C-alpha positions as CSV (number, residue, x, y, z in Angstrom):
1,M,-52.4,42.7,-69.0
2,T,-53.0,43.0,-65.2
3,G,-53.1,39.1,-65.3
4,L,-50.1,39.1,-67.4
5,F,-48.0,41.3,-65.1
6,A,-49.2,39.3,-62.1
7,L,-48.0,36.0,-63.9
8,L,-44.6,37.6,-64.4
9,R,-44.1,38.8,-61.0
10,S,-42.2,36.6,-58.6
11,G,-44.3,34.8,-56.3
12,Q,-44.8,35.1,-52.4
13,D,-42.5,33.1,-50.1
14,Q,-44.3,29.8,-49.1
15,P,-44.1,28.4,-45.5
16,P,-40.8,26.4,-45.0
17,L,-40.9,22.7,-45.7
18,A,-40.0,20.6,-42.7
19,D,-39.0,17.4,-44.4
20,A,-35.3,17.3,-45.1
21,G,-35.5,14.4,-47.5
22,E,-38.2,16.3,-49.6
23,I,-36.2,19.4,-49.6
24,D,-33.1,17.6,-50.9
25,R,-35.2,15.9,-53.6
26,L,-36.9,19.2,-54.7
27,F,-33.6,20.9,-54.9
28,R,-31.7,18.4,-56.9
29,R,-34.7,17.9,-59.2
30,H,-35.1,21.5,-60.0
31,R,-31.6,22.4,-60.2
32,L,-31.1,19.8,-62.9
33,R,-34.2,20.9,-64.9
34,I,-33.0,24.6,-64.5
35,M,-29.9,23.9,-65.8
36,L,-31.3,21.9,-69.0
37,A,-33.6,24.8,-69.6
38,I,-31.2,27.8,-69.4
39,T,-28.5,26.0,-71.4
40,I,-30.3,23.7,-74.1
41,G,-33.4,26.0,-74.2
42,Y,-31.4,29.1,-74.4
43,G,-29.2,27.7,-77.1
44,I,-31.9,26.7,-79.2
45,A,-33.5,30.2,-78.7
46,Y,-30.3,31.5,-79.9
47,T,-30.9,30.4,-83.5
48,C,-33.6,33.0,-83.6
49,R,-31.0,35.7,-83.2
50,L,-28.3,34.5,-85.5
51,A,-30.5,33.5,-88.5
52,L,-29.6,36.8,-90.4
53,S,-26.2,35.9,-90.5
54,V,-26.6,32.7,-92.4
55,V,-28.9,34.3,-95.1
56,K,-27.0,37.3,-95.9
57,K,-25.5,36.1,-99.1
58,P,-28.7,34.8,-100.6
59,L,-30.4,38.1,-99.8
60,L,-27.5,40.0,-101.4
61,D,-27.5,37.5,-104.5
62,A,-31.4,38.0,-104.8
63,G,-31.0,41.6,-104.8
64,I,-33.4,42.0,-101.8
65,F,-30.8,44.0,-99.5
66,T,-27.4,45.7,-100.1
67,I,-24.5,45.1,-97.6
68,A,-25.2,48.5,-95.8
69,E,-29.0,47.7,-95.5
70,L,-28.1,44.2,-93.9
71,G,-25.8,46.0,-91.6
72,L,-28.6,48.4,-90.7
73,I,-30.9,45.5,-90.1
74,G,-28.4,43.6,-87.8
75,S,-27.6,46.7,-85.8
76,G,-31.5,47.2,-85.2
77,L,-31.3,43.9,-83.2
78,F,-28.1,44.8,-81.2
79,Y,-29.1,48.3,-80.3
80,A,-32.6,46.8,-79.1
81,Y,-31.1,43.9,-77.4
82,A,-28.7,45.9,-75.6
83,F,-31.4,48.1,-74.1
84,G,-33.6,45.2,-73.6
85,K,-31.0,43.3,-71.8
86,L,-30.4,46.3,-69.4
87,V,-34.2,46.8,-68.7
88,N,-35.2,43.1,-68.6
89,G,-32.0,42.5,-66.4
90,F,-33.5,44.8,-63.8
91,L,-36.7,43.3,-64.1
92,A,-35.7,39.7,-63.9
93,D,-34.6,40.2,-60.3
94,H,-38.1,40.6,-59.6
95,A,-39.8,38.3,-62.1
96,N,-41.1,34.7,-62.1
97,L,-38.7,33.0,-64.4
98,K,-40.9,30.2,-65.1
99,Y,-43.0,32.6,-67.3
100,F,-40.7,35.4,-68.0
101,F,-38.0,33.4,-70.0
102,P,-40.6,31.5,-72.1
103,L,-42.3,34.7,-73.1
104,G,-39.4,36.0,-74.5
105,V,-38.5,32.9,-76.4
106,L,-42.1,32.7,-77.9
107,M,-42.2,36.4,-78.9
108,S,-38.7,36.0,-80.8
109,A,-40.1,32.8,-82.4
110,L,-43.0,34.7,-83.8
111,L,-40.8,37.6,-84.9
112,N,-38.6,35.2,-86.9
113,I,-41.6,33.8,-88.6
114,A,-42.8,37.2,-89.7
115,M,-39.4,38.0,-91.0
116,G,-39.4,35.4,-93.4
117,T,-42.3,36.7,-95.1
118,N,-40.9,40.2,-95.6
119,G,-38.5,41.9,-98.1
120,V,-39.2,45.5,-97.2
121,L,-36.2,47.3,-95.5
122,W,-37.8,49.4,-92.8
123,V,-40.2,46.5,-91.8
124,A,-37.2,44.2,-91.5
125,V,-35.4,46.7,-89.2
126,A,-38.5,47.0,-87.1
127,L,-39.0,43.2,-86.9
128,W,-35.3,42.4,-86.1
129,A,-35.1,45.2,-83.6
130,L,-38.2,43.7,-81.7
131,N,-36.7,40.2,-81.9
132,G,-33.6,41.9,-80.2
133,W,-35.6,43.2,-77.4
134,F,-37.2,39.8,-76.7
135,Q,-33.9,38.0,-77.0
136,G,-32.9,40.2,-74.1
137,F,-35.0,38.1,-71.8
138,G,-33.0,35.2,-71.9
139,A,-29.5,35.8,-70.4
140,P,-30.7,37.7,-67.4
141,A,-33.1,34.9,-66.7
142,G,-30.5,32.4,-66.8
143,V,-28.1,34.4,-64.6
144,V,-30.8,35.1,-62.1
145,A,-31.8,31.4,-62.1
146,M,-28.2,30.5,-61.3
147,A,-27.8,33.0,-58.5
148,Q,-31.0,31.8,-56.9
149,W,-30.4,27.9,-57.3
150,F,-26.6,27.6,-57.0
151,T,-24.2,29.0,-54.3
152,T,-21.1,31.1,-55.2
153,T,-19.0,28.2,-54.7
154,E,-20.6,26.6,-57.5
155,R,-21.1,29.5,-59.9
156,G,-18.1,29.4,-62.2
157,R,-18.8,25.9,-63.2
158,A,-22.6,26.5,-63.5
159,Y,-21.8,29.6,-65.4
160,G,-19.3,27.7,-67.6
161,I,-22.1,25.0,-68.5
162,W,-24.6,27.6,-69.2
163,S,-22.3,29.5,-71.5
164,T,-22.1,26.5,-73.7
165,A,-25.6,27.9,-74.9
166,H,-24.1,30.2,-77.1
167,S,-22.0,27.8,-78.9
168,I,-24.8,25.3,-79.1
169,G,-27.0,28.1,-80.8
170,E,-24.2,29.1,-83.0
171,G,-23.5,25.6,-84.1
172,L,-27.2,24.9,-84.7
173,T,-27.3,28.0,-86.9
174,F,-24.2,27.4,-88.9
175,L,-25.0,23.7,-89.6
176,V,-28.8,23.2,-89.4
177,V,-30.2,26.6,-90.5
178,A,-27.5,26.9,-93.2
179,A,-28.6,23.4,-94.5
180,L,-32.4,24.7,-94.5
181,V,-31.2,27.7,-96.5
182,S,-29.5,25.7,-98.9
183,A,-32.3,23.3,-99.7
184,W,-35.3,25.8,-99.4
185,G,-34.0,29.4,-99.7
186,W,-33.5,32.3,-97.2
187,R,-37.2,32.2,-95.8
188,A,-36.7,28.8,-94.3
189,G,-33.5,30.4,-92.4
190,F,-36.2,32.4,-90.4
191,W,-39.1,29.8,-90.4
192,G,-37.2,26.8,-89.2
193,P,-35.9,28.7,-85.9
194,G,-39.2,30.3,-85.4
195,L,-41.2,27.1,-85.5
196,A,-38.6,25.2,-83.4
197,C,-38.6,28.1,-80.7
198,V,-42.4,27.9,-80.4
199,L,-42.0,24.3,-79.3
200,V,-39.1,25.5,-77.0
201,S,-41.2,28.0,-75.2
202,I,-43.6,25.5,-74.2
203,A,-40.9,23.2,-72.9
204,L,-39.3,26.0,-70.8
205,V,-42.7,26.6,-68.9
206,W,-42.5,23.0,-67.9
207,L,-38.7,23.1,-67.0
208,M,-38.2,26.3,-65.3
209,Q,-39.2,27.2,-61.8
210,D,-39.6,30.6,-59.6
211,R,-37.1,31.1,-56.4
212,P,-36.8,28.5,-54.2
213,E,-38.6,30.2,-51.3
214,T,-41.8,30.2,-53.3
215,M,-41.8,26.5,-53.2
216,G,-41.3,26.5,-49.4
217,L,-37.6,25.8,-49.9
218,P,-34.8,27.5,-47.9
219,P,-32.4,29.8,-49.6
220,V,-29.9,27.6,-51.5
221,H,-26.8,28.7,-49.3
222,Q,-28.8,27.3,-46.3
223,W,-29.3,24.3,-48.1
224,K,-25.5,23.7,-49.0
225,N,-24.6,24.8,-45.6
226,R,-22.8,28.0,-46.8
227,E,-24.1,30.2,-44.2
228,A,-20.8,32.0,-43.8
229,D,-21.1,33.5,-47.3
230,V,-24.3,35.4,-46.5
231,P,-22.7,38.6,-44.9
232,R,-20.4,39.0,-47.6
233,I,-23.0,38.2,-50.4
234,E,-26.0,39.8,-49.1
235,P,-25.4,43.6,-47.9
236,A,-28.3,45.3,-46.1
237,G,-31.1,46.7,-48.1
238,N,-33.8,45.6,-50.5
239,T,-33.4,44.3,-54.4
240,W,-33.5,47.9,-55.6
241,T,-30.8,49.1,-53.2
242,A,-28.6,46.0,-54.4
243,Q,-29.2,46.9,-58.0
244,K,-28.2,50.5,-57.5
245,R,-25.0,49.6,-55.7
246,V,-24.1,48.0,-59.3
247,L,-23.8,51.6,-60.8
248,R,-21.3,52.5,-58.1
249,R,-18.5,50.0,-58.8
250,P,-15.7,51.0,-60.8
251,A,-14.8,47.5,-61.6
252,I,-18.3,46.9,-63.1
253,W,-17.7,49.7,-65.5
254,I,-14.2,48.3,-66.6
255,L,-15.8,44.8,-67.1
256,A,-18.5,46.3,-69.0
257,L,-16.1,48.0,-71.5
258,S,-13.9,44.9,-71.7
259,S,-17.1,42.8,-72.5
260,A,-18.0,45.3,-75.1
261,L,-14.7,44.9,-77.0
262,T,-14.8,41.1,-76.9
263,Y,-18.4,41.2,-78.3
264,V,-17.1,43.3,-81.4
265,T,-15.0,40.3,-82.3
266,R,-17.5,37.8,-81.2
267,Y,-20.5,39.2,-83.6
268,A,-18.1,40.3,-86.3
269,I,-17.2,36.5,-86.8
270,N,-21.0,35.5,-86.3
271,S,-22.2,38.1,-88.7
272,W,-19.7,38.3,-91.3
273,G,-17.5,35.1,-90.9
274,V,-19.6,33.2,-93.4
275,L,-19.4,35.8,-96.0
276,Y,-15.5,36.0,-95.4
277,L,-15.1,32.4,-95.9
278,Q,-17.3,32.4,-99.0
279,E,-15.6,35.4,-100.7
280,A,-12.2,35.6,-99.4
281,R,-11.4,31.7,-99.1
282,G,-13.8,30.4,-101.9
283,F,-16.0,28.1,-99.9
284,T,-19.7,27.2,-100.5
285,L,-22.3,28.3,-98.0
286,V,-22.4,24.9,-96.3
287,Q,-18.8,24.5,-96.3
288,A,-18.5,28.0,-94.5
289,G,-21.3,27.3,-92.1
290,G,-19.6,23.9,-91.5
291,I,-16.3,25.4,-90.6
292,I,-17.5,28.0,-88.3
293,S,-19.9,25.7,-86.8
294,I,-16.7,24.1,-84.9
295,N,-17.2,27.1,-82.5
296,T,-20.1,24.8,-81.2
297,F,-17.5,22.1,-80.0
298,S,-14.8,24.2,-79.2
299,G,-17.1,26.9,-77.5
300,I,-18.6,24.3,-75.2
301,L,-15.2,22.9,-74.2
302,G,-13.8,26.6,-73.6
303,A,-16.9,27.6,-71.6
304,V,-16.7,24.7,-69.3
305,S,-13.0,24.7,-69.2
306,Y,-13.0,28.3,-68.2
307,G,-15.2,27.6,-65.4
308,F,-13.4,24.6,-64.0
309,L,-9.9,26.3,-64.5
310,S,-10.8,29.6,-62.9
311,D,-12.6,27.9,-60.0
312,K,-10.2,25.1,-59.2
313,L,-6.7,26.2,-60.9
314,F,-6.9,29.9,-59.9
315,H,-9.3,29.4,-56.9
316,G,-12.1,31.6,-58.2
317,R,-9.8,34.3,-59.5
318,R,-10.9,35.2,-63.2
319,P,-8.0,37.6,-64.4
320,P,-5.3,34.9,-64.7
321,A,-7.8,32.8,-66.6
322,N,-8.7,35.7,-68.8
323,L,-5.2,36.1,-70.0
324,L,-4.8,32.6,-70.9
325,F,-8.1,32.6,-73.0
326,S,-7.2,35.8,-74.5
327,A,-3.9,34.4,-75.8
328,L,-5.8,31.6,-77.4
329,E,-8.5,33.7,-79.1
330,L,-5.7,36.0,-80.7
331,T,-3.8,33.0,-81.8
332,G,-6.9,31.5,-83.5
333,L,-7.7,34.9,-85.3
334,A,-3.9,35.3,-86.5
335,M,-4.3,31.9,-88.1
336,I,-7.7,32.5,-89.8
337,F,-6.5,36.0,-91.2
338,F,-2.9,35.8,-91.8
339,V,-2.0,32.4,-92.9
340,P,-2.7,31.9,-96.5
341,M,-3.9,28.3,-96.3
342,S,-7.5,27.6,-97.5
343,S,-7.7,24.0,-96.4
344,T,-11.0,23.0,-94.6
345,L,-8.8,21.2,-92.1
346,F,-6.4,24.1,-91.3
347,L,-9.4,26.6,-90.8
348,T,-11.3,24.2,-88.8
349,F,-8.5,23.8,-86.4
350,A,-7.9,27.7,-86.6
351,F,-11.7,28.4,-85.6
352,F,-11.4,25.6,-82.9
353,I,-8.6,27.6,-81.3
354,Y,-10.6,30.9,-81.7
355,G,-13.9,29.5,-80.4
356,F,-12.4,27.8,-77.4
357,G,-10.5,31.1,-76.3
358,L,-13.4,33.5,-77.1
359,T,-16.1,31.5,-75.3
360,G,-14.1,31.6,-72.2
361,L,-13.8,35.3,-72.5
362,V,-17.5,35.6,-72.9
363,T,-18.2,33.4,-69.9
364,S,-15.9,35.6,-67.8
365,L,-16.3,39.3,-69.3
366,G,-19.9,38.8,-70.5
367,G,-21.2,38.2,-66.9
368,L,-19.5,35.7,-64.6
369,F,-16.9,38.1,-63.4
370,A,-19.2,41.1,-62.8
371,V,-21.8,38.7,-61.0
372,D,-19.0,37.5,-58.6
373,I,-18.5,40.9,-57.3
374,V,-22.2,42.1,-56.6
375,S,-25.0,40.8,-54.4
376,R,-27.0,37.7,-55.8
377,R,-30.1,40.1,-55.5
378,A,-28.5,42.2,-58.2
379,A,-27.5,39.3,-60.6
380,G,-29.9,40.4,-63.3
381,A,-29.2,44.0,-62.9
382,V,-25.4,43.5,-63.5
383,M,-26.0,41.1,-66.3
384,G,-28.0,43.9,-68.0
385,F,-25.8,46.5,-67.3
386,V,-22.8,44.5,-68.8
387,G,-25.2,43.5,-71.6
388,V,-26.0,47.0,-72.6
389,F,-22.5,47.9,-73.4
390,S,-21.7,44.6,-74.9
391,Y,-24.5,44.7,-77.4
392,L,-24.1,48.5,-78.2
393,A,-20.6,47.6,-79.2
394,A,-21.8,44.6,-81.3
395,A,-24.5,47.1,-83.0
396,V,-21.8,49.6,-83.8
397,Q,-19.8,46.8,-85.1
398,E,-22.4,45.7,-87.4
399,N,-22.4,49.2,-88.9
400,V,-18.6,49.6,-88.9
401,S,-17.9,46.3,-90.4
402,G,-20.5,46.6,-93.1
403,F,-19.2,50.1,-94.0
404,L,-15.5,48.8,-94.1
405,I,-16.4,45.7,-96.1
406,E,-18.5,47.7,-98.5
407,R,-15.7,50.2,-98.9
408,G,-13.5,47.2,-100.0
409,V,-15.8,46.0,-102.7
410,R,-14.6,46.2,-106.3
411,V,-17.1,45.3,-109.3
412,I,-14.8,43.9,-112.1
413,D,-16.7,42.5,-115.2
414,G,-19.9,42.4,-113.2
415,V,-18.4,40.4,-110.3
416,R,-17.9,41.6,-106.7
417,H,-14.4,41.2,-105.3
418,Y,-14.1,41.8,-101.5
419,D,-11.2,43.3,-99.5
420,F,-11.7,42.6,-95.8
421,S,-8.4,44.1,-94.7
422,G,-9.9,47.2,-93.1
423,A,-12.6,45.0,-91.1
424,I,-9.9,42.7,-90.0
425,A,-7.9,45.3,-88.5
426,F,-10.8,46.7,-86.7
427,W,-11.8,43.2,-85.2
428,L,-8.1,42.5,-84.2
429,I,-7.5,45.9,-82.3
430,C,-10.8,45.2,-80.2
431,S,-9.6,41.9,-79.4
432,L,-6.1,43.1,-78.3
433,L,-7.6,45.8,-76.1
434,S,-10.3,43.2,-74.5
435,A,-7.3,41.3,-73.5
436,I,-5.3,44.0,-71.9
437,L,-8.1,46.0,-70.1
438,P,-9.5,43.0,-67.9
439,A,-5.9,42.7,-66.4
440,T,-6.1,46.0,-64.6
441,L,-8.7,44.0,-62.1
442,W,-5.8,41.5,-61.2
443,R,-6.5,42.1,-57.5
444,V,-10.2,42.0,-57.6
445,R,-11.9,39.1,-56.2
446,A,-15.2,37.4,-55.9
447,Q,-17.3,38.3,-52.7
448,S,-17.1,34.5,-51.8
């Protein structure tokens, strides 16, 4: 264990390199590899978090779990992820990301493989909760890597690209994992992502790196000639001091609550959207997964667009961009739930608009805005702090949504009929509040 902790601890600074050409080469090489790791790697690892969403109906049809029990299992992941993201966020600021991130992915993969062998409720709750804890390594690692290897003037664009990982993971889940489940049953929905992520964890060790200073490189702001940013980015004190400052910022608390409300709708659609399309709109599992998977493409566009628009059009100001993307998200939701057209083309378009707007908001409220206004030494801590609110809300959503959906079930001649109206009202109210609350931070700006 001592050796493991030593491996996971960030290394010592090495003597500075003198060759400017070698410094340029190493920065350019590792910045590209790190972005690939935290975007593609995290995106594939995401499938190990969402597998349960795809296998809900097969588990219900097989009589293995009830709706309420599935809600309990799902909430176990979110509660554990919330606190895991908080703890791991603080740890990530001190960690060697080359091994910290891959360890989380490997453990999540093994827990998914174990989940596919189990049909006992409390074992499933325990396995899925542990999965949530180790999934909590990923986002803090990504944010800390960006803070260490990219300057604040690049942050919106880098964060926007990284945020596409969520959409990549969702698309792979609702397309590839849904196909695996349709072909080989619910167990394949856990085994497929698990086996894939064992390989991903190995690739991440090769791609990730520790802080630039541990390789003899200067801090990234020096390499990019951004010395003028340093006094505002790095107030006096060590990493723990910078982390404690996070808790004293009222704006961070507002952003945490705003993110929580956004995550209610985000995970409601991820967790229950396939079931809604199957039962309320009459689609098959593969059709429903295909429609929701449009979030992959629209989410990628939304995340990247948010980063570029907020950096370039609004000069690094996030609140105006937040309002724009909130309007798009609410428009998409209104089309999904209140327009009675059940054509594949119409609902695909509606989910495209919803996914574009939502992923932009997740990019901002889920971390970017908060990371903007704290020291880069506390990037993991603020990500964890916002994350604990976000995923506690997602966990509560899982229980509340499961209760509201189950309350609306009527069994007629042995056939279940679903009424989603109560759950839909809950999701929409949260989305509306998540549009209003961040607007109170209209004058809050990034530190550089």
